[in-house]
C-alpha positions as CSV (number, residue, x, y, z in Angstrom):
1,M,181.1,54.6,36.5
2,S,181.8,52.8,39.8
3,D,179.8,55.5,41.7
4,L,177.0,55.2,39.2
5,G,176.9,51.4,39.5
6,D,176.9,51.7,43.3
7,W,174.0,54.1,43.2
8,F,172.0,51.9,40.7
9,R,172.5,48.8,43.0
10,S,171.3,50.9,46.0
11,V,167.9,51.5,44.4
12,P,165.3,49.0,45.6
13,F,164.7,46.1,43.1
14,F,161.4,47.0,41.4
15,T,162.0,50.8,41.3
16,R,165.5,50.1,39.9
17,Y,164.3,48.1,36.9
18,W,161.2,50.2,36.3
19,F,163.4,53.3,36.3
20,A,166.0,51.7,34.0
21,G,163.3,50.4,31.6
22,S,161.8,53.8,31.3
23,I,165.2,55.2,30.2
24,V,166.2,52.3,27.9
25,F,163.0,52.1,25.9
26,T,162.6,55.8,25.6
27,L,166.2,56.2,24.2
28,V,165.7,53.2,22.0
29,G,162.7,54.9,20.4
30,R,164.3,58.3,20.4
31,F,167.3,57.2,18.4
32,G,165.4,55.0,16.0
33,L,166.8,51.6,17.1
34,V,163.2,50.5,17.3
35,S,160.3,52.4,15.7
36,P,158.3,54.2,18.4
37,Y,155.2,52.9,16.6
38,N,156.2,49.4,17.9
39,L,156.4,50.6,21.5
40,I,153.0,52.2,22.0
41,L,149.7,50.6,22.9
42,L,147.5,50.0,19.8
43,Y,144.6,47.6,19.7
44,E,145.0,46.2,16.1
45,P,148.7,45.1,16.6
46,L,147.7,43.4,19.8
47,K,145.3,41.2,17.9
48,K,148.4,40.1,16.0
49,F,150.0,39.0,19.3
50,Q,152.3,42.0,19.7
51,V,152.0,41.6,23.4
52,W,155.2,43.5,24.3
53,R,153.2,46.7,23.7
54,L,151.4,46.1,26.9
55,F,154.7,46.6,28.7
56,T,156.5,49.1,26.5
57,S,153.5,51.5,26.5
58,V,154.2,52.3,30.2
59,L,158.0,52.6,29.7
60,Y,158.3,54.5,26.5
61,Y,157.9,58.3,26.3
62,P,158.3,60.7,23.2
63,I,161.0,62.9,24.6
64,Q,161.4,64.7,21.3
65,Q,157.9,66.2,22.1
66,A,158.2,66.8,25.8
67,G,161.7,66.2,27.1
68,F,161.4,68.2,30.3
69,H,158.1,66.5,31.1
70,Y,159.8,63.1,30.7
71,L,162.5,64.2,33.2
72,I,159.9,65.1,35.7
73,N,158.3,61.7,35.1
74,L,161.6,60.1,36.0
75,Y,161.8,62.2,39.1
76,F,158.4,61.2,40.4
77,L,159.0,57.5,39.5
78,Y,162.3,57.3,41.3
79,N,161.2,59.4,44.3
80,Y,157.8,58.0,45.1
81,S,158.2,54.4,44.0
82,R,161.4,54.2,46.0
83,R,159.6,55.7,49.1
84,L,156.9,53.1,48.8
85,E,159.2,50.2,48.2
86,E,161.5,51.2,51.1
87,G,158.7,52.4,53.4
88,A,155.3,50.8,53.6
89,Y,156.4,47.8,51.5
90,A,159.8,47.3,53.0
91,G,160.6,43.6,53.3
92,K,157.5,42.7,51.2
93,P,158.7,42.6,47.6
94,A,155.8,40.4,46.4
95,D,153.2,42.8,47.8
96,Y,154.9,45.8,46.0
97,C,155.1,43.7,42.8
98,F,151.4,43.0,43.0
99,L,150.7,46.7,43.4
100,L,152.6,47.5,40.2
101,I,151.0,44.6,38.3
102,F,147.5,45.7,39.4
103,N,148.1,49.3,38.5
104,W,149.7,48.3,35.2
105,L,146.7,46.2,34.2
106,C,144.3,49.0,35.0
107,C,146.4,51.4,32.9
108,V,146.3,49.0,30.0
109,V,142.5,48.5,30.2
110,L,141.9,52.3,30.4
111,G,144.4,52.9,27.7
112,L,142.7,50.5,25.3
113,I,139.2,51.9,26.1
114,A,140.3,55.6,25.8
115,E,142.7,54.9,22.9
116,L,145.7,56.2,24.8
117,P,148.9,54.9,23.3
118,I,151.4,56.1,25.9
119,L,150.7,55.2,29.6
120,M,153.8,56.4,31.5
121,D,151.9,59.3,33.1
122,P,149.0,57.4,34.7
123,M,151.2,54.5,35.8
124,I,153.5,56.8,37.7
125,L,150.8,59.0,39.1
126,S,148.9,55.9,40.3
127,V,151.9,54.9,42.4
128,L,152.4,58.5,43.7
129,Y,148.7,58.5,44.7
130,V,149.1,55.3,46.8
131,W,152.1,56.9,48.6
132,C,150.2,60.1,49.2
133,Q,147.3,58.1,50.8
134,L,149.6,56.1,53.0
135,N,151.5,59.3,54.0
136,K,148.6,61.7,53.9
137,D,149.9,63.9,56.7
138,T,153.5,64.3,55.4
139,I,154.2,67.9,54.3
140,V,155.4,68.2,50.7
141,T,156.8,71.3,49.1
142,F,155.5,72.4,45.8
143,W,156.2,75.3,43.3
144,F,157.4,78.6,44.8
145,G,157.8,76.9,48.2
146,T,154.1,76.1,48.7
147,R,153.6,73.6,51.4
148,F,150.7,71.3,52.0
149,K,149.8,67.7,53.1
150,A,150.7,64.9,50.7
151,I,147.1,63.8,50.4
152,Y,146.5,66.9,48.2
153,L,149.5,66.4,45.9
154,P,147.7,64.4,43.1
155,W,144.9,67.0,43.0
156,V,147.4,69.9,42.9
157,L,149.1,68.2,39.9
158,L,145.7,67.8,38.2
159,A,144.8,71.5,38.8
160,F,148.1,72.7,37.6
161,N,147.8,70.8,34.3
162,L,144.2,72.0,33.8
163,V,145.4,75.6,34.2
164,L,148.6,75.4,32.3
165,S,147.7,73.2,29.4
166,G,144.0,72.4,29.5
167,G,144.9,68.7,30.0
168,G,144.1,66.5,32.9
169,I,143.0,63.2,31.6
170,M,146.2,61.4,32.4
171,E,146.2,62.7,36.0
172,L,142.6,61.7,36.4
173,F,143.3,58.2,35.1
174,G,146.3,57.9,37.4
175,I,144.2,59.1,40.4
176,L,141.4,56.7,39.6
177,I,143.7,53.7,39.3
178,G,145.6,54.6,42.5
179,H,142.4,55.1,44.4
180,L,141.0,51.8,43.2
181,Y,144.0,49.9,44.5
182,F,144.0,51.8,47.8
183,F,140.2,51.4,48.3
184,L,140.2,47.7,47.5
185,M,143.4,46.9,49.4
186,F,143.0,49.1,52.5
187,K,140.0,51.3,52.8
188,Y,137.2,48.9,52.1
189,P,138.3,46.1,54.4
190,Q,139.3,48.4,57.2
191,E,136.8,51.3,57.3
192,M,133.8,49.6,55.7
193,G,134.1,46.2,57.2
194,G,134.2,44.4,53.9
195,P,136.2,41.4,52.9
196,V,139.7,41.6,51.6
197,L,139.2,41.7,47.8
198,L,142.8,41.9,46.8
199,N,145.5,39.5,47.9
200,T,149.0,39.0,46.7
201,P,149.0,35.8,44.7
202,S,151.0,32.9,46.2
203,F,153.2,32.5,43.2
204,L,154.5,36.0,43.7
205,K,155.2,35.2,47.3
206,D,157.2,32.2,46.1
207,L,159.1,34.3,43.6
208,F,159.7,37.2,46.0
209,P,159.5,35.8,49.5
210,D,159.0,38.2,52.4
211,Q,162.2,39.4,53.9
212,M,160.6,39.7,57.4
213,G,158.9,37.2,59.6
214,G,155.2,36.5,58.9
215,V,152.9,37.3,56.0
216,H,151.7,40.8,55.6
217,S,147.9,41.3,55.6
218,F,146.2,43.9,53.5
219,G,143.1,44.2,55.7
220,A,144.5,47.5,57.0
221,P,147.2,50.0,55.9
222,P,150.7,49.0,57.0
223,Q,151.4,50.1,60.5
224,R,154.5,52.1,59.5
225,A,152.7,53.9,56.7
226,A,151.7,57.0,58.8
227,S,155.2,57.3,60.0
228,A,157.2,56.2,57.0
229,Q,159.5,59.2,57.5
230,P,159.2,60.2,61.1
231,G,160.7,63.6,61.7
232,A,161.8,63.8,58.1
233,R,161.6,67.0,56.1
234,G,158.7,67.5,53.7
235,G,159.0,65.7,50.4
236,G,160.3,67.9,47.6
237,V,158.2,68.1,44.5
238,F,159.0,69.8,41.2
239,G,156.2,72.2,40.5
240,G,154.8,74.0,37.4
241,R,155.1,70.9,35.3
242,N,152.9,69.9,32.4
243,W,151.9,66.6,34.0
244,G,149.8,64.1,32.2
245,R,149.3,65.5,28.8
246,G,148.7,62.8,26.3
247,Y,150.8,62.7,23.1
248,T,149.8,61.2,19.8
249,L,152.7,59.7,18.0
250,G,153.9,62.1,15.3
251,G,151.9,64.9,16.8
252,N,153.1,68.5,16.9
């Protein structure tokens, strides 16, 4: 237990509690401590001010229907959220918090429009997409030892799900959300000469002050992004997974 506690405290702040929340709410729903119906995103209950669904819909997952897929979700969450928080966003907790908030809000909006009650998949993939864009030349290893640049990873996951299960909507939403954040925060101001459209709110800076001197600007990608892991081995990726399949509560 001491080793487990030490490991948990070693995980960066936002990744730590996102990871823990994804376990806690999933187990709470799995063992019936709270009805899974009360954890998913539904429009009608939201009109009755059940606002917690906005948060629990990205943390809860029906492991009785897809337990292995849920474990792969946790792997991607832990691995790529931690890499971002300790790499490109090291010392800038407010900026990383803003990334999570922006992607979460986009997931909720798309979830309500498309009537998707469970949003763990697109939320995780949106963060993975941002990491891949900031580390596009990093070599990752996929199923059967296949190696390719990180920039292709989200699309490989999309292709695998299309082939294996005929799905793909969750990956597509995650890619769209991650690309929207990356485009508005980095690509549009830097490569197209446009204004900075996304800025970390000052109240987040007050809550989570920078741990380095100065204030980070999002007019261009962080300077360390391209070498977040200099000389490191290629990122490992679990392949052959059924990523992004939507599940209707009570479905078979």
